[in-house]
N, C-alpha and C positions, 0 to 999 in steps of 0.2 A: 274347509268346512263353511257352514250358513246354515243361514233358517230362511224357508218359501213361506209366504203369509200371503193365501189370497184373497182377505176379508176385505169385502168395498170398503171397510176403513183403515185397512192399514197404511200406513204411510210408505212400507219400503215391500215391492213382492218378494225380493228376494235383499238377503243380505248377508254377506258371505265375505272371509276372510282367506287369504291366500299367501305363501310363502313358496319361493322356489331357488334353490342353490344351486351352483356348479353348472351353469349354461352358459356356454364358452359361444362368445360373440368376435365377428369379422367385422369393422366395417371398412369398405376401400373406399378411398379420398378419389378415383380415377384419375385423370391429367389437372386437376387445379392445382395449380404452382402455389406452394407454402401451407396447404390442405394437407394435414396427417390423416392416416389410415390406424385404426384402430383396431385391437386385436386384447382378448383380455377373459375373464370369469364373469358372468354376472349373476347377483343375487337378488333376490325381491320380495320384497314384504308389504302387503298393502289390504284393500278390501274392493271389492265390486260390489254397486247395491242398485238395482234395478225400481225406479219409483213406481209411484199409483199410477203416471201418464205415460210410463213406458220408457220413459229416460234412464239410460246406464250412466251410472258414475264410477268410475275408477281412482282412485286414491293410492299411490303403490311410492316406497321408496327404493330408488334402486343402489345398489352399492357394485360398482367395479372394482373390481382386484386384479390385482396382476397384468397389472395394463402395461401394451408396451406399443410406443408409436411410429409409424415409419413414416418418414421425408423424403421426399426428392430433392435433392441441390436447388440451390435458385440464387440468384444474385442481390444484394451483395454478397460476397462468402463468409464476411465476419456477421452478418445478422443470420443468416443458414447457421453457423457456427453455435451460434447463441441460442437459436431457437432449438435445434438440435437437441442442446444440452439441457434446456430447462424441461422439454419433453421427456428425456431420459430420468430427470427427477419424479415425475410423476407417474406414480403405481398405482394408486388408489385414489377415489374419488366416490362422492356420492350424488345421487338426483332424484328429488323429489318430483313427481309428476302427477295430475291431475287432469284426466280427460273426461270429458263428456261427452253423450254420444244420443242428441233427441229422439225423439220418435220422427221426425223429417229427417233422418242420420245425416244433420248436420253435426259437425264433430270444431269441438272445443279444445285443446290441449293447452295446457301449462306446465312450464318445466321451470325448477329451480335448481338450482347447482353449486355446490361451492368448488367446482374448476376452476373458477377463474382466480379464486382466494389460493387456491394449490398451484397452479400456473404461476401466479403472480408470484408466488412465495420461489417457486422452481426458477422464476427468472433472475431476481434477485441474490439468488445461491449462482447462476448461471453467470450473474453479472460479475458477481466478487470472485469468481474463478478465475475470469477471463483475466480483471484487474491486478489479481495475484501474478497472472502468469506474465501481462507486460511488465508488471513493475520486476520480476524476475529475470525478465530477457532484457529490460534496460541496465539493473545492475551487472549480470553477465561482462553485459558490452562494455560496461565503463570499466568495470575489473579488467576484462581483456585490451581495452584501449590504453589505459593505465602501465599494463605492462608492456606494451607493445611500446610506448614511448620510453619507458624505464631503458630497455634494453637497445632502443634507438639511441638515445642520449648517455648510455652509461661511462661509454670513454670521455665525451666530455665532461661530465660529471666528478669523475675521476681527475680531468687536468684541472678543472674548477678546484676542488679541495688540493690538489699538488699547490696552485698556487696562493691559494690558501692559506695554508700552511708556512707556505715561504712570507709570505707578508706579514703574517702574525709575526714569524721568528725575527724578521726583518725591525718590523716594530718595536719587539722587546731588545733586541739590540742598540738601538736606538736610543729609545728609554735607558737603558743600563749605559750606555757612552755618555748620555746628558748628565746622568746621576755622577760620572767620574769627572766631566768637565766641570760642575758646578763644585765640585770637594776639591778641584785644583786650584780654581778660581778663588775660595773661600780661602785655601794655602798662602795663594799669592797674596791674595789682600791682608792679611795675618802677617806676612813677613814684609810686606812693605811697610804694616804701620810700624813694626818692632826697628825696623832699619832708618826709617823716620825720626821714630822717638829718641833711638841711637844715636845719633846723626847731629842732633839739635842738643843733645846733652855734652858729646865733646865740643860743637864748636862754643856752647856756652865754660866750659873747661880753659880752654884756648884763651876766649876774650878776657877770661878772670886772669889768667895767669899773663897776659900783656898787661892788662890794665895794672897790675901789682908790677911788674918792671918798671913802668913808666914811672910809677908812684915814688917809687925806691932811686931812681937817679934823679929825681928834681930834690931828694933831701938828701 
């Protein structure tokens, strides 16, 4: 829809608005390495104006939906894999386009897009997924290695457990024997004291008896 105004004082001879949806697009990247091809559906909404001097100005918002990117493999492989994953996460993006064509046929086109932001977010997601995969692989390898070591050294571990058990039992026996020895020694010491005390008493009695006999003989 639009309006035509051919009055000499009119700022715009043509002032129109347009919209279109469901337009299929296919952009081939050719053989350039790392440059993806693009397929999707385009929707456009904008204005077109013809100024008094004949300049054509077009302002449009272009929306690409259902985008799919094709990408040929390149080296290094991990960079290709991450780039491919990032592009796979980009399905929709917008473009703001302003095109100005002068009466002399000079063309000036300016394009603004959120595709950088969209791709950056997709790259971050792809990086996070890759890091998660690497962590999972490391954990898987570590678990496998530990299981292999357990299997390889299970017999040695069993022997160690057996020796450890025997050593613990032997230490217990030694401790028990030491207690018995201590008890026996205490018993012997008590007996020795008893014998020593008894012997001294007997000797005193004998000495007293001998002294009495001697005294009696004197008188």
